C-alpha positions as CSV (number, residue, x, y, z in Angstrom):
1,X,62.7,0.1,-218.8
2,X,63.8,3.7,-219.3
3,X,61.4,4.9,-222.2
4,X,58.1,3.0,-221.9
5,X,57.9,2.5,-217.9
6,X,54.8,3.9,-216.4
7,X,56.5,5.6,-212.8
8,X,54.7,9.2,-213.7
9,X,51.6,10.0,-211.6
10,X,48.2,10.6,-212.8
11,X,47.0,14.3,-212.2
12,X,44.0,12.6,-209.9
13,X,46.2,10.3,-208.1
14,X,48.5,14.2,-207.7
15,X,45.2,15.9,-205.5
16,X,43.1,12.9,-203.9
17,X,46.1,12.5,-202.1
18,X,47.6,14.1,-199.1
19,X,50.0,17.2,-199.4
20,X,52.6,17.8,-197.1
21,X,54.2,20.9,-196.1
22,X,57.7,22.5,-197.5
23,X,59.2,21.7,-194.0
24,X,58.6,18.0,-194.3
25,X,60.6,17.9,-197.7
26,X,63.0,19.8,-195.6
27,X,63.1,17.2,-192.6
28,X,63.1,13.9,-194.5
29,X,66.1,12.5,-195.3
30,X,65.1,10.3,-197.6
31,X,68.2,8.3,-198.3
32,X,65.5,5.5,-199.1
33,X,63.8,5.4,-202.8
34,X,60.8,7.4,-202.6
35,X,57.9,7.1,-204.9
36,X,57.8,9.0,-208.2
37,X,53.8,9.6,-208.1
38,X,54.2,10.7,-203.8
39,X,53.7,14.5,-202.7
40,X,56.6,15.7,-200.4
41,X,56.1,19.2,-200.5
42,X,58.8,20.2,-202.4
43,X,56.9,21.8,-204.4
44,X,56.6,24.9,-202.2
45,X,60.3,25.4,-201.4
46,X,61.9,28.6,-200.6
47,X,64.3,30.2,-201.5
48,X,66.3,29.6,-197.6
49,X,65.4,25.8,-198.3
50,X,66.7,25.6,-201.4
51,X,70.4,27.1,-201.5
52,X,72.4,24.5,-199.3
53,X,70.8,21.1,-201.7
54,X,71.5,23.8,-205.4
55,X,75.5,24.2,-203.3
56,X,76.2,20.9,-202.8
57,X,74.5,19.9,-206.3
58,X,76.5,22.7,-207.7
59,X,80.0,21.1,-207.1
60,X,78.9,18.4,-209.3
61,X,78.6,21.3,-212.5
62,X,81.9,21.8,-211.5
63,X,83.4,18.5,-212.0
64,X,81.8,17.6,-215.3
65,X,82.5,21.5,-216.4
66,X,86.4,20.6,-215.5
67,X,86.5,16.7,-217.2
68,X,84.6,18.8,-220.4
69,X,87.5,21.3,-220.4
70,X,90.3,18.5,-220.3
71,X,89.0,16.6,-222.9
72,X,89.6,19.8,-225.4
73,X,92.7,19.7,-224.3
74,X,93.5,15.8,-224.5
75,X,91.6,15.8,-227.9
76,X,94.6,18.2,-229.3
77,X,97.3,15.9,-227.1
78,X,96.5,13.5,-228.6
79,X,96.7,14.2,-232.0
80,X,100.0,16.0,-231.7
81,X,101.4,12.3,-229.5
82,X,99.3,9.2,-230.9
83,X,100.1,11.2,-234.7
84,X,96.5,10.7,-235.5
85,X,94.0,12.8,-237.6
86,X,91.6,15.2,-236.6
87,X,88.4,13.2,-237.8
88,X,89.6,10.2,-235.4
89,X,90.9,12.7,-232.8
90,X,87.2,13.6,-232.4
91,X,86.3,9.7,-231.8
92,X,87.2,10.8,-228.1
93,X,84.5,13.3,-228.6
94,X,82.5,10.3,-230.2
95,X,83.1,7.7,-227.1
96,X,82.5,10.7,-224.6
97,X,79.1,12.2,-225.7
98,X,78.1,8.9,-227.4
99,X,77.1,8.1,-223.4
100,X,74.7,10.5,-223.5
101,X,72.9,9.1,-225.8
102,X,72.2,5.8,-224.4
103,X,71.9,6.1,-220.4
104,X,69.4,9.4,-220.0
105,X,66.5,7.3,-221.8
106,X,67.3,4.2,-220.2
107,X,69.0,3.3,-217.0
108,X,69.6,6.4,-216.4
109,X,66.0,8.1,-216.4
110,X,64.7,5.0,-214.9
111,X,67.0,5.0,-211.7
112,X,65.8,8.8,-211.0
113,X,62.4,8.0,-211.3
114,X,62.6,4.8,-209.8
115,X,65.1,6.0,-206.9
116,X,65.6,9.9,-206.6
117,X,67.9,12.6,-207.3
118,X,70.2,11.6,-204.5
119,X,70.8,8.6,-205.8
120,X,70.9,8.8,-209.1
121,X,74.0,11.4,-207.8
122,X,75.1,8.5,-206.2
123,X,75.0,5.6,-208.8
124,X,76.8,8.7,-211.3
125,X,79.3,9.3,-209.4
126,X,80.7,5.9,-208.7
127,X,80.4,5.8,-212.4
128,X,82.1,8.5,-213.3
129,X,84.5,7.1,-210.5
130,X,84.8,4.0,-212.6
131,X,85.8,5.6,-215.8
132,X,88.7,8.0,-214.3
133,X,89.8,4.6,-212.5
134,X,90.2,2.8,-216.4
135,X,92.7,5.9,-217.2
136,X,95.3,4.0,-215.4
137,X,96.2,1.0,-217.8
138,X,94.6,2.9,-221.1
139,X,97.8,5.3,-220.2
140,X,100.1,2.3,-219.1
141,X,99.4,0.5,-222.6
142,X,99.1,3.8,-224.9
143,X,96.0,2.7,-226.3
144,X,93.5,5.2,-228.0
145,X,90.8,2.5,-228.3
146,X,90.9,2.3,-224.1
147,X,91.4,5.6,-224.0
148,X,87.9,6.1,-225.7
149,X,86.0,3.3,-223.5
150,X,87.5,5.4,-220.6
151,X,85.7,8.1,-221.9
152,X,82.8,6.2,-222.5
153,X,82.0,4.9,-219.3
154,X,83.4,8.7,-217.8
155,X,80.4,10.6,-220.3
156,X,78.3,7.5,-218.6
157,X,78.9,8.8,-215.2
158,X,78.6,12.4,-215.8
159,X,75.4,11.8,-218.1
160,X,73.9,9.8,-215.0
161,X,74.8,13.2,-213.0
162,X,73.0,15.6,-215.8
163,X,70.0,13.4,-215.5
164,X,69.7,14.3,-211.9
165,X,71.1,17.2,-211.5
166,X,70.1,19.7,-214.3
167,X,66.6,19.1,-213.7
168,X,67.1,19.2,-209.7
169,X,68.8,22.6,-210.1
170,X,65.9,23.8,-212.2
171,X,63.1,22.2,-209.8
172,X,64.8,22.6,-205.9
173,X,62.6,26.3,-205.1
174,X,60.4,29.1,-206.8
175,X,60.2,28.1,-209.8
176,X,60.3,32.2,-211.3
177,X,63.8,31.5,-210.6
178,X,64.6,28.3,-212.4
179,X,66.7,29.9,-215.2
180,X,68.3,31.7,-212.8
181,X,69.0,29.0,-210.2
182,X,70.6,26.6,-213.1
183,X,72.2,29.4,-215.0
184,X,74.6,30.3,-212.0
185,X,74.7,26.5,-211.2
186,X,75.5,26.1,-214.1
187,X,78.6,29.0,-214.4
188,X,80.8,27.3,-212.0
189,X,80.3,24.1,-214.3
190,X,82.2,27.2,-216.7
191,X,85.2,27.9,-214.0
192,X,85.7,24.1,-214.3
193,X,85.8,23.9,-217.9
194,X,88.3,27.6,-217.8
195,X,90.6,25.7,-215.1
196,X,90.7,22.7,-216.7
197,X,93.1,23.7,-219.9
198,X,95.0,25.9,-217.7
199,X,96.2,22.9,-215.2
200,X,96.6,20.7,-218.6
201,X,99.2,23.2,-220.5
202,X,100.7,24.4,-217.2
203,X,100.9,21.8,-214.7
204,X,99.8,18.1,-216.5
205,X,101.8,18.2,-219.4
206,X,104.2,20.9,-218.4
207,X,108.1,19.8,-219.6
208,X,107.2,16.5,-220.6
209,X,107.9,15.2,-224.2
210,X,105.0,15.3,-226.4
211,X,104.5,11.5,-226.6
212,X,104.5,11.1,-223.0
213,X,100.9,10.4,-221.6
214,X,101.6,9.2,-218.3
215,X,100.5,12.6,-216.5
216,X,97.1,11.6,-217.5
217,X,97.0,8.3,-215.2
218,X,97.6,10.5,-212.5
219,X,95.5,12.9,-213.5
220,X,92.0,10.9,-213.6
221,X,93.1,9.0,-210.5
222,X,93.3,11.9,-208.6
223,X,89.9,12.6,-209.4
224,X,88.3,9.2,-209.3
225,X,89.4,9.4,-205.5
226,X,87.4,13.1,-205.2
227,X,84.3,11.4,-207.3
228,X,84.4,8.5,-204.5
229,X,84.1,11.0,-201.7
230,X,81.8,13.1,-203.4
231,X,79.6,10.0,-203.0
232,X,80.0,9.2,-200.1
233,X,79.1,12.7,-199.4
234,X,76.0,12.9,-201.2
235,X,75.1,10.0,-199.5
236,X,74.7,11.9,-195.9
237,X,73.9,15.3,-197.3
238,X,70.3,16.9,-196.8
239,X,68.9,16.4,-199.8
240,X,64.9,17.0,-200.2
241,X,63.2,14.8,-202.9
242,X,61.4,17.3,-205.7
243,X,58.6,13.8,-207.5
244,X,56.9,14.3,-210.7
245,X,54.0,14.4,-208.4
246,X,55.7,17.6,-207.0
247,X,56.1,18.6,-210.5
248,X,52.1,18.3,-211.3
249,X,50.7,20.1,-208.5
250,X,53.0,23.2,-209.3
251,X,51.5,23.4,-212.5
252,X,48.3,23.1,-211.4
253,X,48.7,25.7,-209.0
254,X,50.5,27.9,-211.7
255,X,47.9,27.7,-214.5
256,X,45.8,30.7,-214.0
257,X,48.6,32.4,-215.2
258,X,50.3,30.0,-217.6
259,X,47.2,28.4,-219.1
260,X,48.4,24.9,-217.8
261,X,46.5,22.0,-219.2
262,X,47.8,18.3,-218.6
263,X,48.8,16.9,-221.8
264,X,50.1,13.3,-222.5
265,X,53.6,13.4,-223.3
266,X,53.4,12.8,-226.9
267,X,52.0,16.2,-227.2
268,X,54.8,17.8,-225.8
269,X,55.5,20.0,-229.1
270,X,57.8,22.5,-227.3
271,X,59.9,19.5,-225.6
272,X,60.8,17.9,-228.5
273,X,61.8,21.1,-230.6
274,X,63.6,21.5,-227.8
275,X,65.5,18.2,-227.8
276,X,66.7,18.5,-231.5
277,X,68.0,22.2,-230.9
278,X,69.7,21.3,-227.7
279,X,71.3,18.2,-229.6
280,X,71.9,19.8,-232.9
281,X,73.4,23.0,-230.0
282,X,75.5,20.7,-227.8
283,X,77.0,19.4,-231.6
284,X,77.9,22.6,-233.1
285,X,79.0,23.8,-229.1
286,X,81.6,20.6,-229.4
287,X,82.5,21.2,-232.8
288,X,84.0,25.1,-231.9
289,X,85.5,23.7,-228.6
290,X,87.9,20.9,-230.7
291,X,88.9,22.6,-232.8
292,X,89.4,25.6,-231.2
293,X,93.2,25.3,-230.8
294,X,93.9,24.0,-234.5
295,X,91.7,26.8,-235.6
296,X,93.7,29.5,-234.0
297,X,97.4,27.9,-234.8
298,X,95.4,28.2,-238.9
299,X,94.1,31.3,-238.2
300,X,97.1,33.0,-236.3
301,X,100.1,31.0,-237.2
302,X,100.7,30.5,-233.3
303,X,102.1,27.4,-231.2
304,X,100.1,24.9,-230.1
305,X,100.9,26.2,-226.4
306,X,100.0,29.7,-227.3
307,X,96.7,28.3,-228.9
308,X,95.7,27.0,-225.8
309,X,96.0,29.9,-224.1
310,X,93.4,31.6,-226.8
311,X,91.2,29.1,-225.9
312,X,91.4,29.6,-222.0
313,X,90.6,33.2,-222.9
314,X,87.7,31.9,-224.8
315,X,86.5,29.3,-221.8
316,X,87.1,32.7,-219.6
317,X,84.6,34.7,-221.6
318,X,82.0,31.7,-221.8
319,X,82.3,31.6,-217.7
320,X,81.5,35.9,-217.2
321,X,78.6,35.2,-219.9
322,X,77.0,32.4,-218.2
323,X,77.3,35.0,-214.7
324,X,76.0,38.0,-217.2
325,X,73.3,35.8,-218.4
326,X,72.1,35.0,-214.9
327,X,72.5,38.7,-214.1
328,X,69.9,39.3,-217.0
329,X,67.6,36.8,-216.2
330,X,66.3,38.7,-213.3
331,X,65.5,41.7,-215.1
332,X,64.4,40.5,-218.4
333,X,62.5,37.1,-219.8
334,X,64.7,34.0,-220.2
335,X,63.8,33.4,-223.8
336,X,64.8,37.5,-224.2
337,X,68.4,36.3,-223.2
338,X,67.9,33.6,-225.4
339,X,67.2,34.9,-228.3
340,X,70.2,37.6,-228.2
341,X,72.8,34.9,-227.5
342,X,71.9,32.8,-229.9
343,X,71.6,36.1,-232.8
344,X,75.4,37.0,-231.0
345,X,76.2,32.9,-231.5
346,X,75.5,33.1,-235.1
347,X,77.1,36.5,-236.2
348,X,80.1,35.7,-235.0
349,X,80.4,32.0,-236.2
350,X,79.4,32.5,-239.5
351,X,81.9,35.7,-239.7
352,X,84.9,33.3,-237.9
353,X,85.1,31.3,-241.7
354,X,86.2,34.5,-243.1
355,X,88.6,36.2,-240.2
356,X,92.2,36.1,-240.8
357,X,95.0,36.2,-238.0
358,X,94.4,36.9,-234.3
359,X,91.0,38.8,-235.9
360,X,90.2,35.7,-236.5
361,X,90.8,34.1,-232.9
362,X,89.2,36.9,-231.3
363,X,85.8,35.9,-233.3
364,X,85.7,32.8,-232.0
365,X,86.8,33.3,-228.6
366,X,83.6,35.8,-229.0
367,X,81.7,32.4,-230.0
368,X,82.1,31.3,-226.7
369,X,80.8,33.7,-225.3
370,X,77.8,34.2,-227.0
371,X,77.3,30.4,-226.5
372,X,77.2,30.5,-222.8
373,X,73.7,30.1,-221.8
374,X,72.2,28.3,-224.9
375,X,72.0,25.1,-223.5
376,X,70.8,25.6,-219.8
377,X,68.2,27.5,-220.8
378,X,67.2,25.3,-223.7
379,X,67.0,22.8,-220.7
380,X,64.9,25.0,-218.7
381,X,62.4,25.9,-221.3
382,X,61.9,23.3,-222.8
383,X,61.0,21.3,-219.7
384,X,58.7,24.0,-218.4
385,X,55.5,23.4,-218.2
386,X,55.7,19.5,-218.4
387,X,54.3,18.8,-214.6
388,X,54.4,15.2,-213.8
389,X,56.2,14.3,-217.2
390,X,59.4,16.5,-216.1
391,X,62.1,14.0,-214.8
392,X,61.4,11.9,-217.9
393,X,61.2,14.8,-220.8
394,X,64.5,16.1,-218.9
395,X,66.2,13.1,-219.0
396,X,65.5,13.3,-223.1
397,X,67.1,17.1,-223.2
398,X,70.2,15.9,-221.0
399,X,69.9,12.5,-223.8
400,X,70.6,14.9,-226.9
401,X,74.1,16.3,-225.1
402,X,74.8,13.1,-227.4
403,X,75.0,16.0,-230.5
404,X,78.6,16.1,-228.9
405,X,79.4,12.8,-230.2
406,X,78.5,13.8,-233.9
407,X,79.2,17.3,-235.2
408,X,83.3,17.5,-234.0
409,X,84.0,14.3,-236.4
410,X,82.2,16.1,-239.2
411,X,84.1,19.1,-238.2
412,X,87.3,17.7,-238.2
413,X,86.5,15.6,-241.6
414,X,86.2,18.9,-243.5
415,X,89.3,20.4,-241.4
416,X,91.6,18.1,-242.8
417,X,90.5,17.8,-245.8
418,X,89.1,22.4,-245.9
419,X,91.0,23.8,-243.4
420,X,89.3,24.8,-240.2
421,X,88.2,28.0,-241.8
422,X,85.4,26.2,-243.8
423,X,85.0,23.5,-240.9
424,X,83.8,26.2,-239.0
425,X,80.4,25.9,-241.8
426,X,79.2,22.2,-239.6
427,X,78.7,24.0,-236.8
428,X,76.9,27.4,-238.5
429,X,74.4,24.2,-239.3
430,X,74.0,23.0,-236.1
431,X,73.8,26.5,-234.3
432,X,71.1,27.7,-237.2
433,X,68.7,25.0,-236.0
434,X,69.2,25.8,-232.2
435,X,68.3,29.5,-233.1
436,X,64.8,28.5,-234.4
437,X,64.1,27.2,-231.2
438,X,63.6,31.1,-229.6
439,X,62.3,32.1,-232.0
440,X,59.5,29.2,-231.9
441,X,59.8,30.2,-228.0
442,X,59.0,33.8,-228.7
443,X,56.5,33.4,-230.8
444,X,53.9,30.7,-229.7
445,X,54.9,30.0,-226.2
446,X,55.6,33.1,-224.8
447,X,52.6,33.4,-221.8
448,X,52.9,29.8,-221.0
449,X,56.5,30.8,-220.4
450,X,55.9,34.2,-218.9
451,X,52.9,32.6,-216.2
452,X,56.1,30.6,-214.9
453,X,58.0,33.5,-214.3
454,X,55.4,35.7,-212.5
455,X,54.1,33.1,-210.4
456,X,55.0,33.4,-206.8
457,X,55.2,30.1,-205.2
458,X,57.8,29.7,-202.7
459,X,57.7,33.2,-202.1
460,X,56.6,34.4,-198.6
461,X,53.8,36.4,-197.7
462,X,51.7,37.1,-194.5
463,X,49.7,34.0,-194.4
464,X,52.7,32.0,-195.0
465,X,54.4,30.6,-198.3
466,X,52.5,30.7,-200.9
467,X,51.7,27.5,-202.7
468,X,52.8,25.4,-199.3
469,X,49.6,23.3,-197.8
470,X,49.9,25.0,-194.4
471,X,49.3,28.5,-195.6
472,X,46.4,26.9,-197.4
473,X,44.9,25.4,-194.2
474,X,45.3,28.9,-192.3
475,X,43.2,30.9,-194.7
476,X,41.0,27.7,-195.3
477,X,40.5,27.7,-191.0
478,X,40.0,31.5,-190.3
479,X,37.6,31.9,-193.4
480,X,34.0,32.9,-191.5
481,X,31.6,30.7,-191.5
482,X,33.0,28.9,-194.2
483,X,34.4,26.3,-192.5
484,X,33.1,23.4,-194.4
485,X,33.5,23.8,-197.6
486,X,37.2,25.5,-197.1
487,X,38.2,22.6,-195.6
488,X,37.3,20.4,-198.3
489,X,38.0,22.6,-201.2
490,X,41.6,24.2,-199.8
491,X,43.5,22.1,-202.3
492,X,41.9,23.4,-205.2
493,X,40.1,26.4,-204.8
494,X,43.5,28.1,-202.6
495,X,46.3,26.1,-203.8
496,X,45.6,24.8,-207.4
497,X,46.2,28.1,-209.6
498,X,44.1,31.0,-207.9
499,X,45.0,32.1,-204.4
500,X,48.5,30.8,-204.5
501,X,49.4,32.0,-208.0
502,X,48.8,35.7,-207.3
């Protein structure tokens, strides 16, 4: 139902229907489902109109950043308390990220296209809450399989949230700020990833026996309560709906700058490359994160606790890197920022294979810094110009996060036989594939991507909000001697790629 159902509108359906204004998009509280083929006026939201919805959704980024950061510490904890190999411990990542392979292309993608972003947020939060509750019996019975099952449900909930949150942030507001918005919001996800290992080592597992997992159940019980409360908050929150019809209209409005031409999904080659790059990148990133603590122990001959502290420093640099990348995107083209950061990743992951001592730990820490901007930037650049295919394409990019299910086990398998330094060759391979993506973008898609960065849709001028129907109608009404022509053709001549894109 998710892969092949046809919820996307045609361009003819988009252009022939009434265009609501951006004020209508904000005023309407879409607690009921809304047709993905209908225009809502959200294609021309201003920065001011989008601040509150984006702030609410940013809370979700912090939430799954916390879950992701806690997962890495739990991985090392399980290896010690249950006396399992690094490869088997990778099963935790396999369960968590395996859910991404199933959810976004099927039920998650279908929900976001059928019912809209609000109900997808609520659905994802409820699934996440159920998974968090399942950790209680898993901890009581010390069942590794139970933990894997619980993580699969948590991953299902978080993948559903990502299926809606990432494209929502990217599309809610002026299109020229898309990469900046997602980078900034995901910076708070990185903060959650920093807090999780610190709380795990200083609070959750402080002064506990190495085989004691009881604190895990209380941790996730608290998370479940918070998540269910958040679902209620989102039900009553003012979240505008951005449909595929809105994105199709916005793409048409920017066409003179981007060269946009509506194409079927099978010809969206940039999207397909982006999915492959994201799959390999996320897999490599998780492979590094899952073995960071053990790598530190091997390299610098330190304790697991000290290795956890080093990992917290790395995650702190990861968060700083995201804020830095967001700032750079205000003065540099996002495709250039992605190239610079991926180059840094390639240099330092290769160096980590040969560096020893604290120097090796420092080199691997720098890998985390340069990883910071890669995921959100690949995401936004992959869905640029998809128009009416935006939601489906976004769900595919989110599904590529499932690469995190494959690479950690392979990295752990190599580590069990060759050591953790040599094991970094596995992430190196994944990063190499991801590195080809910015080269591809800067070579073949520079004009299209730069055009979206230059458009001023959602910005104000003396006539109103650029791209909004009220501005077009106002300009048409004052066109002396051409009232009929201006009214009939305002959508095409004033709203679709000529006047509004200047």
